MARVONU-701699 format. One record per residue: residue in three letters; x, y, z of N, C-alpha, C in turn. Coordinates in pm, whole numbers, plus 32768, in hexadecimal, padded with zeros to 4 digits. Example, Ala and Ser with C-alpha at 12.3 -4.5 7.8 and 13.67 -1.06 7.14 Angstrom:
BEGIN
ALA85277DC7830C84CE7E3E830C85287EB6830CSER85057F1F82C485577F9682CA850A80038313
! end
This chain:
BEGIN
UNK81C18E6888DA81A18DD588E182068D8F893DUNK81E58D3A899A823D8CF389F4822D8C5D89D3UNK829B8C1689C282A08B8B89B182F08B4A8A1FUNK82A88AF28A6C82E48AB38ADE82DF8A148ACDUNK835B89DB8AD28362894D8ABF833C890F8B45UNK82D288B78B4282A188798BBC82CA87E38BBFUNK82F187AA8B4F8317871F8B4C838687098AE1UNK83ED86C78B0D8455869F8AAF848786168AD8UNK844185B38AB08462852A8ADC847784D28A61UNK84F284AA8A4C850F845F89D284F484B38957UNK849D847C8901847484CA888D83FA851A88A3UNK83BD850F891683418556893A835785E28961UNK8309863C892C830F86CB8951828086FF896CUNK8277875989CE81F9879E89E8821B882B8A02UNK81D8888889C281F2891889C78171896389F7UNK818589C28A4C81148A178A76812D8A9D8A2DUNK80C98AC389E080D28B46898D80728BAC89CDUNK80AA8C2289EC80558C838A2C80608D0889D7UNK7FEB8D3C89B27FEA8DBA89697F958E1B89C0UNK7FDC8E8289EE7F968EDF8A4D7F1B8F1D8A10UNK7EB98F2F8A6B7E378F638A407E4A8FEE89F7UNK7EA7903C8A277EBE90C289E27EED90B78953UNK7F3D904889397F68902F88AC7EF790028858UNK7EA18FA988907E2E8F7C884C7DCE8FEE8830UNK7DBC904C888A7D6290B7887D7D9E91188812UNK7E25912888107E5A918787AA7E44914F8721UNK7E5690CB870C7E3E9090868D7DAE9099865FUNK7D52908986C67CC7909786A67CA69128867AUNK7CE0918B86C27CC3921186A27CF292348613UNK7D6591FA85EF7D96920E85627D3291E184FEUNK7CF79166851C7C94913084BF7C16918684BDUNK7BF191B8852E7B76920E85327B8D928F84EDUNK7C0292CE84F67C23934784B27C1C9333841BUNK7C4F92BD83F37C54929A83647BC3928B8332UNK7B6F9250838C7AE5923883607A8592B7836BUNK7AB5931783B57A65938C83D17A2D93D2834DUNK7A8793E082ED7A58942682747A1393C58213UNK7A039344823679D192EA81D0793E92BA81F9UNK792392B8827D78A3927C82A8783A92E28291UNK77BA92AC827B77479300826876E192DC82D8UNK76C79340832F766C932983A175FF9396839AUNK75869365839E751193C28395751C94328401UNK750394AA83D1750A951D8430758D9566842FUNK75F1953383EE767A956E83F176A2957C8360UNK76E795EF834A772795FA82C277A095AA82BEUNK77CE957F823F7845952C823178BF95748271UNK7905952E82BF797E955E8300796295AD837BUNK78E795C283A678C49619841B788795C2848EUNK789795398484786294E484EE78BE94FC8568UNK7888951685DB78DB952C8657792894AB8674UNK79AA94BA869B7A03944186B379C293E9871EUNK798D941F8786795393D387F578E1938187C6UNK789293B6876D781D936E8734784D92FD86D4UNK78B2931E868778EF92C0863179259242867AUNK796D926686E979AD91FE873F793E91AA877DUNK78D491EB87AA786591A287E67826913C8788UNK781A9162870D77D7910F86A4783790A38670UNK78B690C586577914906786107988903E8660UNK799B906E86D47A169051871E7A2F8FB9873AUNK79C48F7A876A79CD8EE9878C79ED8E96870DUNK79A38EB586A079B78E6786257A498E7985F1UNK7A788EF285F77B048F0C85C77B6A8EC38621UNK7B4D8EC886A67BA98E8787057BA68DEE86E7UNK7B338DBA86C67B2D8D2A86AC7B808D0D862DUNK7B7B8D5C85CB7BCD8D4F85537C5E8D518570UNK7C848DAD85CA7D108DB885F77D418D3A863EUNK7CE98D0586957D0C8C8F86DF7D258C18867CUNK7CCD8C04861C7CDB8BA085B87D588BAF8569UNK7D7A8C2E85427DF28C4484F87E6F8C218545UNK7E6F8C4585C47EE38C31861D7EF98B9A8627UNK7E948B4D86417EAA8ABA865C7ECD8A7485D9UNK7EA48AB485697EC48A7784E77F568A9984BBUNK7F7E8B0F84DA80008B3F84A280768B3B850CUNK805B8B5A858980C78B6485E581148AE58603UNK80D18A708608812889F58624819989E085C4UNK818189FD854081F389E884E2825F8A5284FAUNK82338AC9851982948B35853282E78B1485B1UNK82A68AEC861982E28ACA8698834D8A5A8688UNK832389E886468380897C862D83F689A585D7UNK83DC89FC8579844D8A29852184B08A7A8576UNK84818AC785CF84D68B1D861F85238AC2867FUNK84EB8A5486AD852C89F78707858B899686BAUNK8580899A863585D6893D85E385A788AB85F4UNK85258898860184F588118610849287F585A2UNK8480876E858C84208740852583C886DC8570UNK834B86EA856782EA869A85AD82D3861E8556UNK82D185A6859782BB852A854E822C85258512UNK81CA855F855A81438561852C810785EE8548UNK809185FF851F804D867D85398043869585D5UNK807B8703860B8078871B86987FEB872386CEUNK7FD086EC87417F4D86F587827F42877F87C8UNK7ED787BF87B37EBE884787E77E528842884CUNK7E61887188C77DFB8870892B7DE189018959UNK7D61892089627D3C89A889977CD289978A08UNK7CB48A028A4A7C5789F38AB87BCE89C98A87UNK7B8C89768AD37B05894C8AB17A9D89928B0BUNK7ACF89E38B5F7A798A288BC17A318AA08B74UNK79AC8AA08B6C796D8B078B2579848B938B53UNK79898BA18BD5799B8C228C107A2A8C5B8BEFUNK7A8C8C038BF87B158C248BD77B238C488B46UNK7AE58BF98AF27AE78C148A5E7AA68C978A3EUNK7A388CBF8A8579F78D388A737A528DB08A96UNK7AA18DA18B027B018E088B237B688E1F8ABAUNK7B978DAC8A7C7BFD8DB48A127BC68E07899CUNK7B468DE789757B098E2588FF7AEB8EB68922UNK7ADE8ED889A27AC88F6789C67B4D8FB089EAUNK7BBB8F6D89D37C408FA689E87C5B8FC88A77UNK7C188F828AD57C2C8F9D8B647C818F338BA7UNK7CAD8ED48B5B7D038E6A8B907D698E3B8B24UNK7DDC8E138B507E498DE78AF27E0E8D6D8AA4UNK7E3D8D658A2C7E1F8CE789DB7E8A8C8489EAUNK7E678C108A207ECF8BA88A3A7EA38B2889F0UNK7F0A8AE389C07EF08A5889887F688A0C8998UNK7F5F898289907FD6893189997FE888E0891DUNK806688C488FD80918875888880D287F888BEUNK809D8780889480DD870488B9810586B8883BUNK8182868F883281B1865087BA822A85FD87DBUNK825985B4877882D88566877F8336859D8712UNK83B285B48738840F85E686CF844A85708681UNK846A8592860684B9853585B6854A853885E5UNK858584CA8610860E84D18647867184FD85E0UNK86D4853F860F8746856585B2879084E88587UNK87A784E0850687EC846784D7887284948491UNK88D8846184CB896184798494897F8414842CUNK8985843683AF899783D583428A238395834FUNK8A288311832F8A9E82C783328AD082A582A5UNK8B558287829B8B8A825C821C8B5181D581ECUNK8B1B81D681798AD6815A81458B30810E80E2UNK8BAD814080D18C0580F8806C8C228067809DUNK8C138051811C8C307FC7814D8BBB7F64813BUNK8B4A7F9781058AD57F3E80EA8AF67EED806CUNK8AE07E6880758AF77E13800D8A777DBE7FE9UNK8A547DBB7F6D89DB7D6F7F4489FA7D177ECFUNK89B47CAB7ECF89C07C4D7E5D893F7C5A7E08UNK89587C7D7D8B88E77C867D2988DB7C057CDBUNK88737BBB7CF2885F7B377CB6881B7B527C2DUNK88577B0F7BC388247B1C7B3D88127A947B03UNK87AD7A867AAC878F7A0C7A6C87A87A0D79D2UNK87EF79B0799E880879A4790E8788796D78CEUNK874D79AD787086CD7986783186EE794477ABUNK86D278C177A086EF787777208670787176CAUNK8688784076578618783775F485AA77D37623UNK85D777687666857A770576978511774276F4UNK85397798774D84E377D577AA848878317767UNK84B8787F76FF846A78D876B583FF788E7669UNK8421781E762683BD77CC75DA8358778F7638UNK8386776176B08326772F771382BD7796773DUNK82EF7812774F8295787A77758236789E7703UNK8268789B7688821378B9761A81A378517605UNK81C577D5761D8168776A760E80F677787675UNK811877AA76ED80B777C3775880597833772BUNK8095789F76EF8044790D76C27FE978DB764EUNK801F788375FE7FD9785B75877F5B780875ABUNK7F5477D876207EDA778E764D7E5F77DF763AUNK7E6C7862764A7DF778BB763D7DC978CA75ADUNK7E2878AE75557E0878B974C17DFC78307481UNK7DFD77C274D07DF5774074A27D6477277461UNK7D6476E573F07CDD76BC73B57CC4762C73D4UNK7C3E760C73CA7C14757F73E37BC175517370UNK7BC574D1734B7B7174A272DD7B1D74297312UNK7A9F742F72F27A4273C073207A74733872FBUNK7A7172D773497A9F725273267A3471EA7352UNK7A427176731679EA710973377A3470B473A1UNK79E9707273F17A28701D74557A27705974DAUNK7A74701975377A77703A75BF7ACC70B075E5UNK7AA370F8764C7AF8716C76757B73713F76C6UNK7BE3718076AB7C5A716576ED7C8E71E27732UNK7CF171D077887D2F724977C77D6772A27759UNK7D50732177667D7D737E77007D1473A4769BUNK7CA7734D76967C36736D763C7BDF73D67682UNK7B957421762C7B30747D765F7AA574457652UNK7A5B744076BD79D9740E76BC7975747A76D4UNK790174777686789774DA76957828748B76E1UNK77FE74C17758779E747677A5773174D577DEUNK76BD749577FF765974D2784F7662748578DAUNK765874CF7945765E748E79CB75FF74CE7A2DUNK75CA747B7A88757D74A97AF675AE74667B76UNK75D774BB7BD4760A748C7C51759C74847CBFUNK75A974217D13754874117D83758D73E77E02UNK755B74177E74758D73ED7EF3750E73BD7F44UNK751873417F6C74A672FD7FAC742C72FD7F56UNK744372F47ED373D872E67E7373A073687E48UNK73CF73D97E7E739D74597E5E740274B17E17UNK73D374EE7DA0742C75417D52745F75B57DAAUNK74D675E87D94750C76597DDF753576C87D7DUNK7536773F7DB8755A77BE7D6A75E277A57D31UNK75F377C97CAF767477C47C6A7697773A7C3EUNK764276D47C507664764D7C30762E76237BA4UNK760076807B5475C3765E7AD6760576B37A67UNK7622766C79F2765376B6797F763276657901UNK762C76AF78947614766E78157687769577B5UNK76AF763A775D7714765576FB779C767F773BUNK77B3764477B17830766D77F378A1762377B3UNK79107668779879827625775B79EA761277C6UNK7A24759677C57A83756E78247AF2751C77ECUNK7B6A754C77FB7BE074F677D07C0674957839UNK7BF9741378187C1473AC787F7CA773AB78A3UNK7CBB73A979247D4673B179577D72743A797FUNK7D1974A279647D40752F79897D2D754C7A1FUNK7CE074F17A5F7CC974FE7AF37C7E75847B12UNK7C2475A87AB77BD176237ACA7B6476057B2AUNK7B2B75887B287ABB75677B7A7AF075217BFDUNK7A9375107C567ABB74D17CD67AF774497CC4UNK7B4D741B7D217B8F73997D157B2D73297CF8UNK7B5672D27C9B7B07725C7C7B7A9F72767C0CUNK7A8172F17BE87A1C730B7B8B7A4872E97AFCUNK7AC073207ACE7AE8730B7A4A7B10727C7A2FUNK7B4B723A7A917B7771A97A7F7B0371567A52UNK7A84716C7A857A14711D7A6B79DB713979E5UNK7A0D7196799F79DF71B079147A35716F78B0UNK7AA8714178D97B0270F8787B7ABF7078784EUNK7ABA706177C67A7D6FE5779879EF6FF87764UNK79B47070777F792970897746793570BD76BAUNK78C870B1767178C870E975E67847713A75D1UNK7841717E756A77D071DD754B774E718A7555UNK76EC71C57598766A717F75A8765D71317629UNK76CE710F766B76CC70C776E8768E711B775DUNK764970D577B8761D71147830764E70C678A6UNK766F710D791476AE70CC79877690711E7A01UNK767D70D97A6F7679711B7AF676FA70FB7B3EUNK7744716A7B5977BD71547BA677AE718E7C37UNK780971597C90780171827D1D788B71B87D44UNK788772297D8178FE726D7DB278EA72A67E40UNK795672C57E7B795373007EFF799573897EFBUNK794973F77F19798B74797F2479F7747E7F8BUNK7A6274C47F717AD474D87FD27AA075118054UNK7ADE74EC80C27AB4752981447AC975BC8148UNK7B2F75F480F77B46768280FA7B0676CA8084UNK7A9D768980477A5A76C57FD77A1F774F8000UNK7A2977B47FAF79FB783A7FD6796878477FFFUNK791577F97FBE788677FB7FDF786A779E8054UNK784D77E180C778437795814877D2772E8142UNK7768774780F076FD76E980EE7722766C809FUNK778D7667805677BD75F78009783F75B8803DUNK788675FC8090790875D180C178FA754B8100UNK794574E680D579487462810D78D4740980EFUNK7871743D809D77F373F5807C781173988000UNK77CB7324800177C772D27F8D775D72FB7F31UNK777472FC7EAD771C732E7E4D771772D17DD2UNK76AA72CF7D8B769C72857D10768772EF7C9DUNK76B872C47C2776A5731C7BB7766672C57B42UNK75F972F17B1075BD72B37A95760972EE7A18UNK7652729779D2769F72C779617664729A78DCUNK766172EF787B764472D077F176B37301779BUNK76FF72A4775A776672D47700773072F57674UNK774B736A7647771E73A075C77788739A755AUNK780073A1757E786B73A6751878EF737C755BUNK79437333750E79C8731775307A27734474C6UNK7A8D739774EC7AEA73CF74847B7873B874B2UNK7BCA739274517C58737F74667CA27404744AUNK7D0C7418749D7D5E748C748B7DB874827419UNK7DC374EC73C97E1D74F6735D7EA675097391UNK7F0A74DD733D7F8D74EC73647FB975807360UNK800F75A773C38039762B73C980CD7632739CUNK80ED768973428175769973128196772A731CUNK821C7742733F824A77C97349827477F772BEUNK82167841727E8238787271F681F178FC71E8UNK81FF7931716881C979B27151812F79B87164UNK80F07942713F8059793B7150802F794B71DDUNK807A790B72368059791672C4806E79A872EFUNK80E079E372C180FE7A6C72EB808B7ACA72BDUNK805B7AB172447FEB7B02720C7F707AF77263UNK7F4E7A81728C7EDB7A6A72EC7EE87AB77369UNK7F697ACC73927F7F7B0E740F7F987BA573FCUNK7F857BD373807F8D7C5E736180147C987346UNK80727C3C732580FC7C61730381197C3E726FUNK817F7C7E723681947C6C71A781E57BF27188UNK82337BB771E1828E7B4171C482AB7AF6723DUNK82DD7A7A722482FF7A267294837B7A6272DEUNK83DA7A9E7293844C7AE072D2841E7B4D732EUNK83BB7B9F7301838E7C0D735F834B7BD173D5UNK83007B6673C282BC7B217435832B7AF6749AUNK83977AB8746B83FD7A8D74C784407B00750EUNK844F7B7674C084857BE974FC84387C21756DUNK83AE7C25755683567C5575BA83517C007631UNK834C7B7C7620834F7B1C769383CB7B2276E0UNK84407B2D769684C27B3C76E084B97BB8773FUNK84877C257707847C7CA0775284257C8A77D0UNK83B47C4177C283637C26783383A67BD2789CUNK83E97B71787484327B1878CB849F7B687916UNK84EC7BB478C785567C067904851C7C68796EUNK84A97CA8794C846B7D0079A9843E7CBA7A2BUNK84037C3E7A1883DB7BED7A8E84547BD07AEAUNK84B77B9A7AA7852B7B7B7AF985737BF57B31UNK856E7C657AE385A77CDF7B1685637D157B90UNK84E67CFB7B98849B7D237C1184C37CD27C89UNK84D37C517C7885077C007CEA85907C297D12UNK85EA7C447CAB86707C6F7CCB86707CF17D19UNK86177D4D7CEC86127DD17D3585E97DBD7DC5UNK85807D687DD685537D4F7E5C85C47D1C7EBEUNK86127CBD7E8986787C847ED986EB7CE37EF2UNK87117D347E8F87747D987E9F87487DFE7F06UNK86CD7E2C7EFB86967E927F5986927E527FE5UNK866C7DDC7FEB86697DA0807486F37DA080B2UNK87567D7F806687E17D75809C880F7E0280CCUNK87E77E66807E880F7EF180A987C77F17812CUNK874C7EFB812C86FB7F1C81AA872C7ED48221UNK874B7E4F820E877C7E05827F87FD7E3D82BFUNK88577E71826488D37EA5829088C37F3082CBUNK88677F7D829888497FF982CF880B7FE88358UNK87B87F82836387797F6383EA87E67F478451UNK88517F05842B88BB7EE7848889097F6384A8UNK891C7FC18447896780388459892680A084B0UNK889D80A384A6885A811184EE87FF80D78556UNK881E80FC85DA87BF80D6864387A281548694UNK8723817A869C86F781F086EC866781E4870DUNK86408230876D85B3823587988562826A8725UNK84EA822B870F8495825486A58413829286E3UNK83DA82F4869C8362833C86CF82F082D186E1UNK82BE82CA8760825A8263878081DA8274872AUNK81B182F2870B813882FB86BC814582C9862FUNK81BB82DC85F281D182A5856D81CF820D8579UNK821681D485E48210813F85F08184810D8601UNK81398156865080A7812A866B8064812985EEUNK8069818D859E801F8195851F804F812584BFUNK80CD811384B9810280A7845F80D9801E8488UNK80DC8008850C80B37F858548801B7F6D8529UNK7FCC7FD485337F3A7FC285157F267F9E8482UNK7F717FD4842A7F687FB7839D7F897F1E838CUNK7FF77EF683C880207E6783BC7FB97E0983F8UNK7F967E2D84727F3B7DD784BC7EB27DC78470UNK7E837E32843A7E067E2783F47E107DCF8375UNK7E837DD883367E9A7D8482BE7EA57CF182E7UNK7EEF7CDC83537F047C4A83887E7C7C0D83A9UNK7E287C5783F27DA67C1D841A7D4A7C0E83A3UNK7D567C6583417D057C5382C67D2D7BD98283UNK7DB37BBB82757DE57B44822F7DBB7AC98279UNK7DBC7AC982FB7D9B7A50834B7D017A3B833AUNK7CB07AA5833B7C247A97832C7BFD7A5E82A3UNK7C407A8D823D7C247A6381B47C4879CD81A1UNK7CB879AC81E57CE7792081DA7CA078C28240UNK7C4578FE82907BFA78A782F17C577868835AUNK7CBE78B283817D22787A83DD7D2D78CF8456UNK7D72789784BF7D8978DE853F7E1F78DF8554UNK7E4D792B85BB7ED8793585D67F0B78A685FFUNK7EB7785A863D7EDA77D5865F7F02777E85E9UNK7EAE7791857B7ED0774C84FA7F58777684C5UNK7F8777E784E98008781984BC807A77FE851AUNK805C77A1857A80C4777C85E280F377F28635UNK8097784E865E80BE78BB86B3804078E08708UNK804E794887537FE0797C879E7FD17A128775UNK7F5E7A47879B7F447AD8877B7FAA7B3087C0UNK7FCB7B0F883C802B7B5D888680B77B5B884BUNK80E07AE5881D81647AD087DF81667B1F875CUNK80F87B0E870D80F37B52868E80F87BED869CUNK80AA7C1A86FE80AC7CAC871A813F7CDB8739UNK81887C978788820E7CBF87A882677CBF8731UNK825F7C5886E482B27C4A866982937CB58604UNK82117CD485EF81EB7D33858D820B7DC485C0UNK82067DD3864782307E50867C82C77E6D865EUNK83177E02866583A37E13863E83B07E3985AAUNK83617DFB855483617E1784C883387EAA84B1UNK82D57EDE84F882A47F6784E983177FC78514UNK835A7FA5857B83CD7FFB85AD84387FFF8546UNK84557F8A850C84BF7F8484A484937FDD8429UNK84197FCF840283E88019838C83F880B483A3UNK83CD80DE841883D5816D843684698198843CUNK84BD814E847C85478178848A858981808400UNK8573811A83AB85AB811683288575818582D3UNK84F181A682E484B38213829984F4829582BCUNK851382AD834385538329836685E6832E832BUNK862582BB833486AF82B582FC86B182D88261UNK865382988217865082AF81898629833D8167UNK85CF837081BA85A783FA81AD861F845A81B8UNK866C8443822186E1849A8233874B848481C5UNK87638411819E87C583F6812A8791843B80B0UNK8710842C809286DE8468801986E38500801DUNK86C28536809986C285C880A287518601808BUNK87B685C080CC884185EF80C4886F85D78036UNK884285717FED887185577F68882785A97EFDUNK87C285F97F2D877B86477ECD871C85F97E6FUNK86EC85877E9D869485357E51860C85817E44UNK85DF85867DCA855B85CA7DAC8502856F7D5DUNK848585817D6D841F85387D1783D985A37CBFUNK83E7858B7C3F83B085F57BE3831B85EB7BD7UNK82DD86597B9E824B86567B86822D85EE7B20UNK828285DD7AC1826B85747A57826784EA7A94UNK82BB84D07AF282BA844C7B358240843B7B89UNK821284A87BC3819784A17C16811F84827BB8UNK811E84C17B4180B184AB7AE680AA841C7AB8UNK812783E67A98812883567A7280F083027AE1UNK811683197B5580EC82CD7BC6805382D67BD5UNK801B834A7BC07F8A835B7BCB7F4583137B5BUNK7F7E83167AE27F3F82C67A757F3D82367A89UNK7FA882037AD07FAB817B7AF17F3A81517B4EUNK7F1D81AF7BAC7EAC81977C0A7E2981967BC1UNK7E1D81F27B5C7DA281F97B147D8B817C7ABBUNK7DEF81417A877DE780CB7A357DBA80537A85UNK7DD980567B097DB37FE87B5E7D1C7FE77B81UNK7CD9805A7B737C52806C7B937C0180AB7B23UNK7BF380647AB57BA4809D7A3D7B1480C47A6AUNK7AEE81397A3D7A6381697A5B7A5F81B97ADAUNK7ACB81BF7B277ACC82087BA47B35827E7B97UNK7B5782A67B207BC1830C7B0E7BA5838E7B54UNK7B2683BF7B417B0684417B7E7B0D843A7C1AUNK7AD983D17C557ADD83C87CEA7B6A83C27D18UNK7BC383787CD07C4F836C7CFC7C9583F57CF0UNK7C7D843A7C807CC384BC7C707C8C85227CDDUNK7C0A851D7CF97BD585787D5E7C1085557DE4UNK7C2784D57DFC7C6484A97E807CEF84E77E8FUNK7D4084DC7E277DCC850C7E327DCF859D7E32UNK7D7085E57DF87D7086727DF47D3B86B27E7BUNK7CDF866E7EBA7C9A86A67F2D7CBD86717FB5UNK7D0785FC7FB67D2985BC80317DB685E0805EUNK7DC1862180D57E45864B810A7E9C85CB8114UNK7F1485D680E97F76856780F47F6684FB808AUNK7F0084FB80377EF084937FD07F63849C7F6DUNK7F8E85107F497FF985207EE7807184E17F1BUNK808B84ED7FA380FD84B07FDE80FF841C7FD7UNK808A83D67FD4808A83497FC580B883207F35UNK80A983807ED480DB835E7E4E817583787E4CUNK819483E47E87822284137E81828083B27ECEUNK824D837F7F3C82A183307F9A82EC82C07F5AUNK82A682657F1782F081ED7EE0834A82197E71UNK832482847E22837B82BC7DB8840082EE7DF3UNK83EE83407E5C846783727E9E84BD83057ED9UNK847C82A47F1784C882397F52851F81EA7EEAUNK84DE81CE7E78852181807E12859D81CE7DDFUNK858682527DD585F382A57DA7866482B27E0AUNK864882AA7E8786AE82A97EEE86FB821F7EE6UNK86B581B47ECE86F581327EC28750813B7E43UNK872581747DDA877D81877D6187FF81D47D84UNK87E282427DD48857828E7E0188BA82337E4FUNK888A81E97EAA88DC81917EF98922812B7EA5UNK88DB80F97E42892180947DE9899980CB7DA3UNK899C814B7D918A0781887D4B8A8181A07DABUNK8A6881877E2F8AD2819E7E8A8B0081227ED9UNK8AB380B87ED48AD9803C7F1A8B1B7FDC7EB4UNK8B557F777EE98B997F137E9B8B317EAA7E6BUNK8B237E997DE88AC37E397DB38B0A7DCF7D5FUNK8AF37D4F7D828B2E7CE07D3D8ABA7C8D7CFDUNK8ACA7C777C768A667C297C308A8B7B977C40UNK8A197B4A7C518A2B7AB87C5E89BE7A727C0CUNK89E77A167BB3898779CE7B5C894C79617BAFUNK88C579597BB5887B78F27BFA881378B47BA6UNK87D878447BD68765780C7B8C86E878637BB8UNK867D78507B648602789C7B8585CB786F7C0EUNK85DD77EB7C2985AC77B57CB185F077FE7D26UNK8674780F7D1086C278507D7B869878E27D8BUNK868779237D19866079B67D1C85DB79CC7D5BUNK857B796E7D4284F579827D7484D8793C7DFCUNK854579077E3C853678C27EB8850A79287F21UNK84C478F87F85849079507FEE850379848045UNK85097A07804A85727A4E8099856C7A23812FUNK84F87A04816584EB79EC81EB8540797A821EUNK8566792281C585BA78B681EA865078DC81ECUNK866D795681C286F7798281B5872779D0822BUNK86D279DF829386FB7A24830A87287AB582F4UNK86D77B0382B186F77B8C829286C87BF182F5UNK86F27BD9837186CF7C4483D686647C0D8436UNK867B7C2A84BA86207BF7852085947C1F8512UNK85867CAA84EE84FE7CDA84EB84B07CA38478UNK84F27C5E841884AE7C2383A5846C7BA683C8UNK84917B64843484647AE1845883DA7AEE84A1UNK83797B1C845C82F57B26849882BB7AA084A8UNK824E7A9384F682177A168523821079A684B7UNK81CC79C7844981BB795B83E381B67993835EUNK81E5793D82FF81F479718275816E79938237UNK8111793A823F808D794981F9804679C4822AUNK803E79D782AA7FEF7A4782DE803A7AC782CDUNK80BC7AC282B881117B3882B6811D7B7D8235UNK80A97BB0820180B37C05818D80F47C8C81A5UNK80FF7CB1822081467D27824381DC7D0B8238UNK82037C96822A82917C75821A82B97C968189UNK83377C7B816E836C7CA580F183387C55807EUNK82F47C9F802A82CB7C6B7FA982F67CCE7F38UNK83257D3D7F6083487D9F7EFA83C37DEC7F25UNK842A7D9A7F4A84A37DD57F73849F7DF58005UNK84677E61802784487E8580AC84277F1580ADUNK83C27F3E80F183987FC880EF83AA8003817AUNK83D4807C818083F280BC82038397812F821CUNK83558133828F82F0819682AD8333821382E1UNK8317828682A38354830382CB82E6836D82DAUNK82FD83E0831782978443832E8261847A82A9UNK81DD848682A8819C84B5822F81B985448207UNK81E485918271820086248258827E862E8200UNK82CE85CD81F7834785D781A6832E858B8123UNK838385A080C583788563803F837084CA8051UNK83CD848C80A383C083FC80AF835D83DB811DUNK82E483F78102828983D88170826183488172UNK81B581EA816D8151819E814B8122816E816EUNK811C808780D68081801E80DF808E7FC58093UNK80AE8041809C809C7FBB806980D27F5E80C9UNK809D7EE680D680D47E92813F81397E398107UNK818B7E6980B781FA7E108091825D7E1E80FEUNK82DA7E0980EC832E7DED816383497E6581B4UNK837D7ECC818283997F4981CF83957FBF8171UNK83298013816883318083810783028106813FUNK833181768104830781F4812C827E82198103UNK822F8237816581A582638140816682BA81A9
! end
């Protein structure tokens, strides 16, 4: 086998692979000799089929099998011998000329094919001890815990029928019929609907017009659907609703006590407070983690500057761009509404894609050198989390991860990345800083954390940081993502 490099431009490589016809014929003959004692052909005793006849009948099919095996197995072997890693699956090209292909299958012409790929650049790891991050933490007091418990308790609040007029905070039970231009519309009718006044569950102006009504009252109210109402046939339209009030009930007082805890499925008020404190700590911890991770990635981004494989960047950009356009479409907005143009947005998100890929490669190398591993147990837990998100589709999801090439890498990637971040946190300087919850949850985009982070607009930029930042790396490696959070391996 002869391997000739025909292109070495930046990270791009192209190789011409030539396997002489005599070598192909020798391998084919070995297969035929092996098959000689196994095949059954009418008119010949087992093992007595003439070789020429056997070759005539099975030569081409065996040669086709050899060709498929070679293009499946040789690229990995060739890259390994060259000490290279391909950023994506190499592109393989063979002759499309039928006459030439027939010569190859008859072992009268050399088998040639080309490999086109981009190499993963060599990354020389740098000392990270100079990285400094500030870990923002929030002190949680009893007042905040009680406030959160009272919000939770709304779901367990009881109401008692009262006489007199409905007030904000009361629950009214109503029948209603909505009309536009005098005609009833789909979804505009309900009976025995319960509505807590002041909850803002219905369109603006609806609940306010029920204040002051009492059981037995009937009233026609007029409202205007918001211009961005999801149902296009109602958006911006004026509508009337025929209302019949059937019951008015006052909310019972809510107290944080053992009785409330029991209603919520816990044994005591102390246990309820403990659970709520844990939930708040987890929520704040998530924001803290995001900001710490962002700081690490921003500093790594400054430390490492190198060319990134264009195909990886293209794939990452397409993921981001698809998400951005989906977000705009769902919001009914354009790039102009976001104070930018499509051209400017493309340029900015291209930078973000390059950053993601570069950081993904860096994290991959750091993790590999540090011996970071993702256990089977961790993979199982991640899969179970996926299953819980889609009840009733468990079998389809399991089949997907078992049968789809690269699917397991999409589970492993974020786990690997978070473990690499944990590793880095053990080596960098971390300073704790107590902040208010408002400061902790403030939008990072206003803090100037890296040029590539300043994508066109906040609302459209779901590909921007919402989960620390995820870095896109090759799927063939453990840190191979999507999620469209800020920068992640996938």
